[in-house]
N, C-alpha and C positions, 0 to 999 in steps of 0.2 A: 580287927581290920589293923593291918600293917601297912604303913606309908614310909618308905624308905627316904631318910634325909639326905640332902647333899652336903658333902663336906666342904669347909671353908675354901679349899684349895681348888674345888670344882667350880663353887661359885666365883671365886676370883677369877678363874680362867675364863667363865662365861661373860664377865663383865668387861674383860679387856678389850678394847677397841682395836681395829686393825689400823695399819698405816696408810698413808696417803701421800702422793707426790704429783707435782705438775711442773710444767715448763711451757714457754710462749716465745714466739718469734715475731718480729715486725718486717714489714717491707722497708728497706734501706731508703732513708731521705724523704719518708712520706711525712706530710705535715698534719699530725693529729690534732694540733691546737685548733686548726681550722674547722674541726668537727664539732658538733654539738649534740644533735638528736641521734640517737640509736635505736632501732626497732628489732626485738627478737622475733624472726618471722617463721621460724620453725625449731621445734625439739623433736628430733627423731629418736625412736627406741620403742621397745616392747613394754608399754605402760598400760596399766588396767584402768586408770582413770585420768581424766584431764586435769584433776586437782593436782596431782603429783607434777604434771608439767609446768602448771602455774607456780608451784612452790619452787621449782627448779629455776624458772624465769625469774622469780623474785630474787633468788639468790645472786643471780647475775646483775639484776637490776641494781642491787645494794653495792656490789663491786663497782659497776659502772659510774653510780653516784660518787663513790669515794675517789673516783678518778677525774671528776669534773664534768662528766656527760650526763645527758638527759635522756633517760630511756622512756620509751613510749610503753604506756601501760598495755599489757597483754590482751585484755579484753577489747581495748580500742583496735589494736591490730587484727584480732580475729574478726571483729564486727566489720571493719573496713574491707578487709579481703573477701569476707563473704557477700558483702554488698556489691562489689565488683565481679563477683563469680569466679573469684580465683581458685583454681584448684590446688589442694594440697600437694599433689603429685608433682606440680611444677616447681615446688621449693626445694626438690632434690639437687637441682643443678645450680651453679654460680649464676647462670644467666637468669633462671626463674626467679632466684631470690633478689636478683637486682631489679627485675621487673616489679616484684612486689614492692622493693623500696620505693620505686617511682610512684607507685599508687599511693604510698604512705607519706611522700614527700619527705624522705630522710636522705642524708648523704651515704650512710652506711646502714648495712643490715647484719644481723648476727644469726648465725644457724649453729645450732647445738645437736650434737650427735651423741647418743649413748647407747651403744650396741650392746654392752653387758650390763645388766642391772641387777645381778644376784649377789652372790657372797662376794664375788670379785666385780667391782665396778670400773668401766673404763668410760672416758669422755672426752670429746674434742669440741672445740668452739672456734669459730673463725668470723672475722668481719670482711665483708664484701662490699667493695665500694660500688655504690649504684651506678654511677655514670660509666665506668669501665668494665664492671663485673670482675676486676681483679681482687685477689685476697690480699688485705693490708695487714692482718694481723691473724696469728693462729695458735692455739694453745691446746695442750693434752694434758691429760691426768689419769692416774689410777689409784684405786683404793680397796681395802679389804673391810668388809663390814662385820665379818663373823657371823653370818646369817646362819650357818650349819650348827654352831653352838646354840644360837638363840632358838633355834628349832628343837635341839635337844632339851633345852630348858622347858620349852612349851610342851614337848611331850611328857616330861617329868612332871610338869604341873597338872597336865592332863591326866596322867595316871592317877594322881592324888584325888582330882575332881571325879574321875570315873569310880574310883573305889568309893568315895563318899556317896555317890548317887546310888551305886548297886549295893551298897552295904557290905561290900567285899573287896578283897584284894584283886580286882579284875583289870590285869594289866592290858588285856586286849582292848577292853573299853577305853582305858586311860590313854592308850596309845592312839587310838582313833580321835578322841578328844584332842590330844596333844598335837596330833598331826594336822587337825582342822586349826588349832590356835596358831601353829607355827606357820602353816600355809597363808593364812590370813596376814600375819605379820610380814611375810615375805612379799606379798601382793602389793601391800600398800607402802607409802612413805612413812615408815615407823620413825620413832624419834632417833633411834640408833643411825638408820640410814640417812635420815634428815641431816643429822650432825655430820656425818661422813661426807655426804654430798656438798655441805656448806663449806667444809674444809677444803674439798677438793677444788671448788669454785675459787676460793680464795687464793689457793696456791696456782692454778691455772692463770688468774688475772693479775698475779703479783707484778709481772712485768709489763703489763699493758701500760703504753704511755699515758701519763697524766696531762690533762689539759689545765691543772690548776698551777698558779704561780709557785715557783720554787720558794721553800722558806727553810731557814736554818733551824737549829733546835731551839733557838730563843724566839722563833715565830717571826723573824725578820725577812723580808722579801729581798 
């Protein structure tokens, strides 16, 4: 039985993470200090499980906490909107999101959209003022996960597994197994994708105005 080994150069290439970037803009003159609670009412995108949405919401929750905001737990948001028979389709518009915010009794709501969630990831997030339905902050970011390389690695591993199972160098069997492994990794929030989304979230929220008192490097206000 022959199993081809990957060279150190190929392995290094497979382990290289893609780049990520983000930027955001605020409504001029808006008083962010007066805000406190923020609820993420919708995460739009092609996801295979609600667990992935919860992970993404938690990344934004952490960034909001860093800025002095109090995020509402996603499970509580979902339960309350379901109790009020609020339709998910209503959250697509700013007016619908603002209505959800009134149900949740928060001054602003956040909507996250991730139209591309493959090898290339693109993400936007915006804060909508509940009272007026106006966007007071909006950020966007892009990133590359290197999913294609990860899938190739999965195929290579699958080739070895297939050969071991069949007792011969069956690259067709290995390719099938590798395709399954690579496909599963691509559909879930893998450690690699989780890290990339976390990085993008931090980049997007970097210029989100903070509610915390300004401190200098010595910790003085």
